[in-house]
C-alpha positions, 0 to 999 in steps of 0.5 A: 274990234271983233265982229260976230254972227249967230247960227240958230236952227229950226230944231235940234240936229239940223247941223248948226254945230257942223256949219259953225265948225266949217265956218270957223275953219273956212274963215281961219283959212282966210287968215282971220282969228276966229273963235267959236262960242255957245252960251248954253249947251246941253250934252253929256259929251264934254271935252277938257280944255287947256285952261282946266275946265269942261265944255261941250264937245262941239265947241272943242271941235269948233276951236280945233277948226279955228286952230285955237286952243279950246277955252271954258269961255267958249261954252260958259254954261253946260248942262249935263243931264243926270236924271230925266228931270235934272242936270249938273250945271257947269259954269265957266268950266266948273261944276256949280250945282245940280238942279232940277229942270224946274229950278234951272229955268226959274233961276237961269237969268242968274247965269247971264252975267257969266255968259256975257263975261265969257263972250266978251273975253272970247271977243277980245281975242278974235276978229270974228266970233261964230256963235251957235244957238241951242235947239230952236228960237221957236220954242216960245215957251222957253223965251222968258229968261232965255240964255241960248238963243234970242235972249243971248242975241239981244243981250249981246246985240247979235245978228243971226242966221236960221239953219233948216234941215231939208233932209228931215222934210218940212223945211219950208214950213219950219223956216217960215213957222220960226219967222212967224211965231217970233215977236217982231224984235226977235224976228228982226235979228234973223238976217237970212237962212241956210238950207242944210243937208240937201240931196239931189239937184238944188235947182229943183228947190229954186221955187222953194228958195224964192218962196222962202225969201219972199215970205221971210223978206231975208236972203238965202245964204246957200243950199248946202248939200249933205256932207257925208264926211261928217261921219269922220268928225266927233259928234256931240248930240246923242241924236246922232249916236244911233247912226254913228254906231251900227252893226256892220258885218265882218271884222272884229266885233265890238259891242257897246252898251247903250246906257241911258246916261251914256257920256263921251261916246265920241271915245268910240269914233276911232274904232268905228272908222277902223275897216277891220272892226265892226262896232254895234250899239247894243240897245235896251232889250237886246242881248250882247251878241255871242260872237262879240270879241270886245264889250265896251261899257262906255262913260256915264253921267250917273254911274249908279243909275246906269249900273242899275239899268245895266242889271235890269237889261240882264247885261251883267249876266251876258258879260259874265258869260262873255268873259267865260267864253274868252271875250274881253271887256273894257270899261271907260270912266263910269264903265270902269267904276261899274266893273269893280266890287262896290261903288260908294256915294257917301255924300249923295252926289248921284242920289241918296247917299249909300253904296251899291255892288258893282259887277265884280269883274275887277277887284277895285272899289270906287268912292264918289267925291265932290271934287271933279278931276278935269285934266288932259294927260299923256301916258303909256299903255302898260300891255303894249308900251305904246303912248296914248293921249287922253283926258280925265273927267270924272267924280271919284277915286278907284283903288284895289288889288287889280290896280296893281296891274294898271291899264296905263301909266301917267308918269309914276301914277297908275291909271285903271286896272286889269284883271288877273286873266287879262280879259277885263280892263278899266281906265279913266282915260277918255279919248285914248283910242285917238292915239294910233299906235295904242289903238293898233296895238290894242286891236291887234291883241284882240286879233283884229286887222288894223289899217294904219288909220291916222285918226287925228289927221283924218279929223283935220282933213274932214274939217278942211273938206267941210270948209271947202264944202261951205266955201262952194255952197254958201255966200261966204262974203255975204255972211261976213258982211252980215256980221256986226261989231261987238 
């Protein structure tokens, strides 16, 4: 029999994902078979699972924390925003539809059976399931037909803990407010609360803690100090993107274009952890700095729309000047597609059917196709001969003359393309910078000092540190006691 408990938040980015990952590692360290689960997620940062689908990056990290393979059933509904009012709907790892927000909310109850099916599949393999909600259960305008928070908690019969972020301020009001606006049947599912991201002496919050316990009639399960090592872990929420990439001084300067529909930006995490590299996120309205050594065009959920946005910012002109000065450009997935001559969308997958001119920096053309490529790969970087591991997650096929100079070889198949002068390259391989030898060789070719960073080891070390952090500051035994059988 599996037991389960759910983490909900007073809002987005309060630390639910991180605490869930820490609990997964902590209870796994106690010898339990732990599984993460999130019924519905919204993110363009996705991971490819071993069973051939895609889920939110946070659930992949939580699976790693639990030391179990990531599965499509850990995040059965994933919404990937394509426009301001619509998203691609991924169900049990596969693209099911593209829907406007209005249509999705009207029809979302149809996805509950798949969510419950996945939850029970996960639970049958676990001793303990750590479930993460999305946003806040306090969004009562979204309660009817809810899949992400209390709607799922009722359907699965789960108890929940409420996480509040004291760092942003107003934590007392946000916790009490969440309790008070919930209907009684929802409120009864909240069995306690956690104060997250605390700075300073927790004894100074003793009066606030007592007040919250009295007003909510539930216990505080702990006051968790701010965990600085979280920056060593892949982030899922774009809210964290601005903090993750900053204009650090010195070193080899890398500029990353802040596309409106940026996707899989955790590709950049290993670069920003290199002490000899400074990574800057170029915001709309800013020019690409003239002293940049490498410009990265990251992944995109909507290649054609983000290509148009890139041009509106004048970054196409900046890129051409950067290349003339001897600078280098790397396009990742959607960024690779933008670097070519043309992008064709004959079936209207990203909007009206048609074609648009690319940046023309690579002699390749892309045709968007409805079948999505979802695969984990191991390959060899052609220029350095080093091994790289990554994953492909894209719509479309790219070919052309520059493809004769592939970025990488995957078995006998070439991936990506490199320009004749070697300054412009593109690849479909997400996650490749996590491969230490490849990253060191790639950066050395740019003239950067490399540090011998063992990136994957650092991620696991950070997860272990997070687990110990929670063991120290949370009442783990009481949390386990609050879990219920499913």
